[in-house]
N, C-alpha and C positions, 0 to 999 in steps of 0.2 A: 504494500500500500504506500502511495506517495503522500508526503506531508502536505497539508493545505498550503495553497499559494497566497491566500489572504488571511491575515490574522487580525484580531481586535487590536485597536490602538492602545497606547498606554491609558490606564484607567485612573481617574482621580476620585476624590470623595473621601468621606471619613474612614472608610475601611482601608485605604491605602496609607497606613501608618507605619512608622518605624518604632522599634523598641525604645530608642533614644527619646522620641517624642512622648511616648506613653510614660516613661519614667519621670519625665519632667512635670507630669500632671496626674498624679495618682488619684486626686479627688474627682477626676473626670470619669473614673471607672470603678470607684469604691463607694459602696453604700453602707453606712453604719446603722444597724437596726436600733430603733429607739425602744424604750421600755413599752410604749403603747403598741409598737409592732409585735414585740415578743409576746405580750399579753394576748393580742388578737390571734397570733399563730397558735399559742398553747391552748386557747379556748377551742379553736377549730379542731385541733388534733385530739383533744380529750373527748369532744363530742363524737368524732369519727370512731375512736376506739370503743367508746361506750355503745355505739350503734351495732357493733359486732360484724360490720361489713369486712370482707377480706380486703387486704391492702391492694391486691391486683385490680379491684373494682373502683379505685379512687378516681373521682372526677372533681372538677372545680366546684360543682354544685354541692358536693358532699364535704367541701372544705371551704366554707365561706369566709372571706376576708374583706369585710365591708370597706375598709380604708386602704389597706395595702394592695388590694386587687387593682386599683387604679394605677399605682406605680408599677405593678407587674405587667400590666398591659403596655405601658410605655417601655418597659424593659424588653418585652418581646419585639417591639418595633425597632428598638436600638440594636438588638441582636441581629436581626435580619437586614436592616437598612443603615445601621450606624457603624460603630467601631467593631462590633461583633463579639464583645465579651463583657462580663460584669463580675466583680467580686462583691459579695454580700457578707458583711462581717458582724459578729456579735451574738450569734446564737449560743446560748449556754448549754452546750451538748453534754458537759460533764455531769449535769444534774438530771439528765434524762435516762430513762430505760432504753434498751434497744428498740422496743416497739414504738416508743414516743419519737425517737430520732427518725426512724424509718417513716413513720406516719407524717411527720412534719415535712420531710424532704419530698416525699411523694406528693403531698398536698400542695406545696409551693410549686413543684414541677407541673402539676395539673393546670395551673394558671398560665403556664407558658406553652404547653403542648400535650400530646398524647404519648404515654410511655410505650416504648418499643422493646422487644426482646433483644437482650444483649449477647445471647449465646444459644447453642442448640438446646440447652436445658430449659429455655424459656424464661430466664430471669428478667423481669421488668425492673427490678432493683438489683444493681450489681454491688459486689463487695470487692474493693480493690485492696489487695494485700498480698504479701509474699506467702505462697503455699509450698515453696520449694520446687516449683516447676523447673524442668531442665531447659535452659535457654537454647540448647542445641536441638531440642525436640522440635521438628517442623510443625507439629500440631499444637505446641504450647502457645499460650497467650502471654505476651511479654509482661503485661501488667501483673501477672501472678509470680513474678520474680523480683529480685532486688536490682536487676540490671537497668542501665539506662535504656529508655525506649529509643525513639528517633522521631523527628517531626513527622506527624501523620494526621490523617483525619479518621473519624469513626463513621460508621455506616448509619447516620441519622442526620437530621437537620441541626439539632442542638445537643451537646453533651453537658451534663451537670455533675459536679462533684460536691460532696459534703465531707469535710475533714472531721473525723472523730478523734484520731490520735496521729501525731506526726512522728516521723522516724527519729532515731537518735541523732543522725546526721544525714544530710542529703535529701533526696526526694523532692527537690524543688520543681515547681511547675514552670514551663516555658511556653510562650505563645508567639506566633509570627503570622504576619499577613501574607497569605498566598498571592494576593493581588499585588502587594509591593514586590514580592519575589518575582512575579511575572514581569512587572515593569522593569526591574533590574536586569532580567535576562534579555529583554528587548534592547536595553541600552548597551549591555556588555557584549552579548553574543546573539545578535538578531538571526544569525544563520542557524542557531540551535533551537530557537523558540518553536518553529513549526513542528519539530520532532516530539514535543511534549503534547501535541494534539493527536498523536497516533495511538492506537490501542496498545495497552500494556497488560500482560498477564499478572494478576495478583492472587496469591495463594489464599484459599478459604480456610486453611489450617484445620482441615478435617470437618468443618461445619458446612456440609454441602446440601443445599435444597434439592428436592426431588427433581429429577430430569435435568440437572445442571452439571457442568464440569466442576472438577475440584478447584478451579480457579475462575476468576472473571476477567474479562478483557475490556476495560474502560480506560480511555485516555486520562492522563494525569490532569490536563486542563481541557475544559469543554466550554465552547462558546455557543450559547443557546438562548435565543430570544433576548439578546443584549445583556446576558448575565455570564460572567466568567466564573465557572464552578470548578473547584479542585477536589480530586479524590486521590489520596496518596498514602502509601505505607511502604517505604523502601525495603524494610526487612522482609515483608511478605512478597514483594516483587522478586527479591533475590531467591526466596525459598520456592517460588513457583517454577524455578528452573529445573526442579526435580521431576517435573512432568514432561515427558517426551512430546506430548501433544500441545504444550503451551507454545505460543509464538515466541520466537527468539528476539531478544533486544538487538537492535543494530548498534554499531559503534557510536553513531550520532545520538541515539537515544540514551546510551550509557553516559556519554559526555554531558548531555543535557540534564540528566538526573543528578549527576555529580555536581554540576553547577548550581542546581536548585538547592541541594543539600548544603553546599558551601555558603550560599547567600543567607539562608535562614539561620545558619549557625554563626554568622558574624555577630559579635556582641552588640553592635548598634542596631541590628535588624530585629532582634527578638527581645521580648519582655520576659524577665524572670521574676518570679515571686514565690514565696514560701507560704503555703496554706497552713494556717493555724487551726487548732480545734475550734469548731463552730463556724468556720469560713465555708461559704458556698460560692462556687465558681461556675458560671455558665458560659459556654463557648459555642459560637456558630461555625459549624464544620465546613460550609461551602466556600468560605472565603478566609478561614484561618486554619493554621496548622498548630497542633499542640504536642508537647513533649514532656518528659519527666527525667530528671537526672537520676543516676544510680544512688542507692542509699545504703546505709548501715543501720540495721534495726536494733531495738533494745533486746537484751537477752531474755527478759521476762515476757512471757507470752501475753500477759494482760496489758502490757504497755506498747505492744508492737503497732506499727503504722497500719491505719485502717481508714479507708474512705468509702463512702457510699457513692454510687454512680447511677445516673439516669441517662437514657437515650430518649430523645423527644422528637416527635413529628409535630411541626409547628403550623397552625393555621395561618393563611395569608402569606405563606412563603413563596419563593421563586419557583417557576417551573423547572423541572429537570429533564434532560434529553432522554429519549427512549432507551438508550444504551444502559442507563442506570438501573433499569428493571432487572438486569443480571444480578445486581447486588441488593437493591432495595425492594425487590418483589414488585409491589404496586408503586407507581410514581405519582399517585394521587396526592395532591397537596393536603397536608393534615393527617394523612393515613399511610405513611410510607416509611421504609427503613427497617432496620433490625435484622435479626437472624432467625429464620424459620426453616426447620427441616421436618421430615416425616414424623420424627419422634418428639417434636417440641410441644410442651404443655406450658402455657403461660401461667406464671405465678410470681409473687414478690417475696422472696425469702427475707425475713427480718434479720436473722443472724445466720450467715452461711459458713 
């Protein structure tokens, strides 16, 4: 397949940020919960728990937030049309039970979008922690290890994290604009940019939907209806080479991917933050990449790093090209993304 001859021009707007710019204005992306916010959240969570509803059935109507809901609606717009991320600080997670923490996070998430399955087991609520998975196992998920990840996207519109406990050292969150990275590639190596719009095999890591290949073939960059959408996981692109039927990367594609990695890893290009207990972070996948540094955990099991995670399909979001159906299943706005296989049963484990 030949690379496209016409590419989108450099893209401006709030999402075309650099880490240096974001570091200079943390108030622009940090919201500190007020006492009245926390009280409203706790009231909604307690009522939901008392109702006996299963957590997987959470909706915004079952988690009423009369005042904070207005701000969360604005946040949803900022995620999909603004800078693409938000840090919410100040939830007193240390005083909550596991059920209370999970209910609060799923409830807040329900005001932003619809929870999607994060793995073949059907987890609508994920638990991010080291379980001793082998980093060299091609079916392992890197978030289940202490190793550094790499800048990547998840298979949903928005990914959310709630920090319960942080690591003894490391485990910092890093964000980068895939739009800014594209602009930089156009400036530095315009000859390589077209090769990022060619299909790339990405390993499904053993989570294969019915009648699909063990990999999907979606270009890293996709220009569709005047939206530049990125889907990327370099580690899984590399592991897809184990499949003889996967299309091979050309030399130009490898060089383009190397340049993309180099750009987002430049210190001035990405934003680095350390999530503290009670911090919630929401990130828009279609125009941002996220990463996590390696970490050293506490020796005591009860102190070890633990975050909750949500994958959300967001109403009012951008259209995605048809090729995304390989990974997202449905590409219907507000009801897309996640991992579904023949064995998947949707549920939200409180403590996995």
